[in-house]
C-alpha positions as CSV (number, residue, x, y, z in Angstrom):
1,M,101.2,121.2,83.4
2,K,99.8,122.7,86.5
3,N,95.8,122.2,86.8
4,E,94.6,125.4,85.8
5,E,97.2,125.2,82.5
6,T,95.3,122.0,81.7
7,L,92.0,123.7,82.1
8,A,93.3,126.5,79.8
9,L,94.3,124.0,77.4
10,H,91.2,122.0,77.2
11,L,89.0,125.6,76.7
12,A,91.8,126.1,74.2
13,D,91.3,122.8,72.2
14,N,87.5,123.0,72.2
15,T,87.3,126.4,70.6
16,L,90.2,125.7,67.9
17,I,88.7,122.9,66.8
18,L,84.7,123.4,66.6
19,G,86.0,126.8,65.1
20,Q,87.9,124.8,62.3
21,R,84.4,122.7,61.8
22,L,83.2,125.8,61.7
23,G,85.6,127.5,59.2
24,E,84.2,124.5,56.8
25,W,81.1,126.2,56.0
26,C,82.8,129.8,54.5
27,G,81.3,129.7,50.9
28,N,79.5,126.0,51.8
29,G,76.4,128.0,53.8
30,P,72.9,127.4,53.0
31,V,72.3,130.9,51.9
32,I,74.9,133.5,52.3
33,E,73.5,135.6,55.6
34,E,74.4,131.5,57.5
35,D,77.5,131.6,55.5
36,I,78.8,134.9,56.9
37,A,77.0,134.1,60.5
38,L,79.0,130.7,60.6
39,T,82.0,131.9,59.5
40,N,81.6,134.8,62.1
41,I,81.3,132.5,65.2
42,A,85.0,130.2,63.7
43,L,86.3,133.7,63.8
44,D,84.8,134.2,67.8
45,Y,86.2,130.7,68.8
46,I,89.8,131.3,67.1
47,G,89.9,134.5,68.9
48,Q,88.8,132.7,71.9
49,T,91.6,130.3,71.3
50,S,94.6,132.8,70.8
51,I,93.8,134.1,74.0
52,L,94.6,130.9,75.7
53,Y,97.3,129.8,73.9
54,K,99.3,133.0,74.3
55,H,98.1,132.6,77.9
56,L,99.8,129.2,78.1
57,C,102.9,130.9,76.2
58,E,103.3,133.4,79.3
59,A,102.8,130.8,82.1
60,I,105.0,128.1,80.7
61,P,107.9,129.5,79.7
62,D,109.2,126.6,77.3
63,G,109.7,128.5,74.0
64,K,106.3,127.6,72.1
65,D,104.2,130.0,70.7
66,E,100.6,130.2,69.8
67,D,101.2,128.2,66.4
68,D,102.8,125.1,68.0
69,Y,100.1,124.4,70.1
70,A,97.8,124.7,67.5
71,F,99.7,123.1,64.7
72,L,102.5,121.0,66.1
73,R,101.1,118.5,68.7
74,T,100.1,114.9,68.1
75,E,95.8,113.7,68.4
76,R,96.9,112.7,71.5
77,E,97.9,115.9,73.0
78,Y,95.0,117.5,72.0
79,K,92.1,117.6,75.3
80,N,88.6,119.1,73.3
81,F,85.3,117.2,73.7
82,I,85.1,114.7,70.6
83,L,81.9,116.8,70.2
84,C,83.4,119.6,68.9
85,E,85.6,117.3,66.4
86,L,82.5,115.6,64.2
87,P,82.5,116.3,61.0
88,I,80.1,119.4,59.8
89,G,77.6,117.1,58.5
90,D,74.4,118.8,57.6
91,Y,73.4,122.5,58.4
92,G,70.9,120.5,60.6
93,F,73.7,118.6,62.4
94,T,76.1,121.6,62.5
95,I,73.3,123.7,64.4
96,A,72.4,121.0,66.6
97,R,76.1,120.7,67.7
98,Q,76.2,124.4,68.1
99,F,73.2,124.9,70.2
100,V,74.2,122.0,72.7
101,F,77.5,122.9,73.1
102,S,76.9,127.1,73.6
103,Q,74.5,126.1,76.3
104,W,77.0,124.6,78.0
105,Y,79.4,127.0,77.1
106,L,77.6,130.0,78.2
107,L,76.8,128.4,82.0
108,Y,80.2,127.4,81.9
109,L,81.6,131.0,81.2
110,E,78.7,132.6,83.3
111,A,80.5,130.2,86.2
112,L,83.9,131.2,85.1
113,Q,83.5,134.9,85.8
114,N,83.4,133.8,89.1
115,S,86.9,132.3,89.5
116,T,89.4,133.0,92.1
117,I,92.0,133.7,89.2
118,T,91.8,136.8,87.3
119,F,93.1,135.5,83.9
120,F,89.8,133.3,83.7
121,Q,87.7,136.1,84.9
122,E,88.4,138.3,82.2
123,F,88.8,135.4,79.5
124,A,85.1,134.8,80.6
125,A,83.7,138.3,80.6
126,K,84.9,138.8,77.1
127,S,83.7,135.6,75.7
128,I,80.5,135.5,77.0
129,K,79.2,138.4,74.8
130,E,80.0,136.7,72.2
131,V,78.9,133.1,73.3
132,R,75.4,134.7,73.8
133,Y,75.2,135.2,70.4
134,H,76.1,132.1,69.5
135,L,73.4,130.3,71.9
136,Q,70.5,132.7,70.4
137,H,71.7,132.1,66.9
138,S,71.8,128.1,67.0
139,Q,68.7,128.1,68.9
140,D,66.6,130.4,66.8
141,W,67.3,127.7,64.0
142,V,66.5,124.8,66.2
143,I,63.3,126.9,66.7
144,R,62.8,127.2,63.3
145,L,63.8,123.9,61.7
146,G,61.8,122.1,64.2
147,D,58.4,123.8,64.2
148,G,59.4,124.0,59.7
149,T,58.2,121.9,57.7
150,D,57.6,118.3,57.9
151,E,60.9,117.5,55.9
152,S,62.8,120.2,58.3
153,K,61.0,118.7,61.7
154,A,62.7,115.4,60.5
155,R,66.0,116.3,59.8
156,M,66.2,118.6,63.2
157,Q,65.3,116.3,65.0
158,N,67.7,113.2,63.5
159,A,70.1,116.3,63.9
160,I,69.6,116.5,67.8
161,N,69.3,112.5,68.1
162,S,73.0,112.0,66.5
163,V,74.8,114.6,68.8
164,W,72.7,113.6,72.1
165,N,75.1,111.0,72.9
166,Y,78.3,113.0,72.9
167,T,77.0,115.7,75.2
168,G,77.6,113.5,78.3
169,E,81.3,114.1,78.3
170,L,80.5,118.0,79.0
171,F,79.4,117.1,82.5
172,Q,82.0,114.6,83.6
173,D,84.6,115.8,86.3
174,F,87.8,115.6,85.7
175,P,90.5,114.7,88.1
176,S,92.6,117.6,86.9
177,D,89.8,120.3,87.8
178,A,88.5,118.6,91.3
179,E,91.7,120.9,92.9
180,L,90.3,124.2,90.8
181,V,86.9,123.2,91.9
182,E,88.0,123.3,95.5
183,R,90.0,126.9,95.3
184,G,86.8,128.0,93.3
185,V,89.1,128.4,89.9
186,C,86.3,127.0,88.0
187,P,83.1,124.8,88.2
188,A,82.5,121.2,88.3
189,N,81.0,120.1,85.3
190,S,78.6,118.1,86.5
191,S,77.1,120.9,88.6
192,L,75.8,122.1,84.8
193,H,73.9,119.6,84.0
194,A,70.7,120.2,85.5
195,T,70.4,123.8,84.3
196,W,71.7,123.0,80.8
197,M,69.1,120.2,80.6
198,N,66.0,122.0,81.2
199,K,67.0,125.1,78.9
200,V,67.2,122.3,76.1
201,E,64.6,120.7,77.1
202,E,62.7,124.0,76.8
203,T,64.2,125.1,73.6
204,L,63.2,121.7,72.2
205,L,59.7,121.8,73.4
206,E,59.0,124.9,71.4
207,A,60.6,123.9,68.5
208,G,58.3,120.4,68.3
209,L,61.2,118.8,68.9
210,T,61.6,115.3,71.6
211,V,64.5,115.1,73.9
212,P,66.3,111.9,73.0
213,A,67.0,109.3,75.7
214,S,70.1,109.5,77.5
215,G,72.0,106.3,77.2
216,W,75.8,105.4,76.6
217,M,77.8,108.5,75.9
218,H,80.8,108.9,74.0
219,S,84.2,110.3,76.5
220,G,87.5,110.4,76.2
221,G,88.6,114.0,74.4
222,R,89.9,115.4,77.0
223,K,92.0,112.2,78.2
224,G,93.1,112.6,74.6
225,L,91.2,109.7,73.2
226,H,89.2,110.9,70.0
227,S,87.6,109.5,67.0
228,E,88.6,108.7,63.5
229,H,87.5,112.5,62.6
230,M,90.4,113.9,64.9
231,G,93.3,112.6,62.6
232,H,91.8,113.4,59.4
233,L,90.9,116.9,60.9
234,L,94.4,117.6,62.3
235,S,96.3,116.4,58.4
236,E,94.2,119.1,56.7
237,M,94.8,121.4,59.7
238,Q,98.4,121.3,60.0
239,Y,99.5,120.7,56.8
240,M,101.1,124.1,56.0
241,Q,103.2,124.3,59.3
242,R,104.3,120.8,58.7
243,S,105.4,121.3,55.3
244,Y,107.0,124.7,55.4
245,P,108.0,124.1,59.5
246,N,108.8,127.9,61.0
247,C,106.4,129.6,58.7
248,E,104.3,133.0,60.3
249,W,101.3,134.1,59.5
């Protein structure tokens, strides 16, 4: 697999797995508006995933289709960030994760619009409109909960604290990306960190929340080394395809 294909797989796995997690809120949202909002964000991610997997099917003529990539790989073959696979927790946790991820993803897509590969340019231009909404939605809720009651503030702070040690992986530079960065295909992850931190700090300050201290960070998802939650997620997600091989949607 070429480096640009590895990058497309990584981006697709992020949106697939996080979309699957957000889909767990369908019918379970705290209010019906949020039930619908989170489900719509999940659908946006699945749409982005489909574009990326379809691109891989065309770039790698090995007979695989989108369902093969989504449902017929083992845990080690998925390259998503660990942050994306964590259980949804309470609503505050979901919002905190969505906020830190969306802030990173928006910055990444903004840079990807300048890619020297047309496919990535077009993918970024299409997806960025959706991700701006995802960020605005989660950002509004971080501020609303942080600047709300004592209980909502405490819950939101705990949620931010819980996701913080998973954010370091978002800014790691991976060996397969080095050649792509040199060719202007994609940004270096590390180059986004300072801007991301400034924007996150600005939102947390407005919400009356504290930026957690940065220490040891979880990592390994991009290499296929996942948390214990990934296997449980895949067993549910892949059940139909593995129980009824070759079924089509």
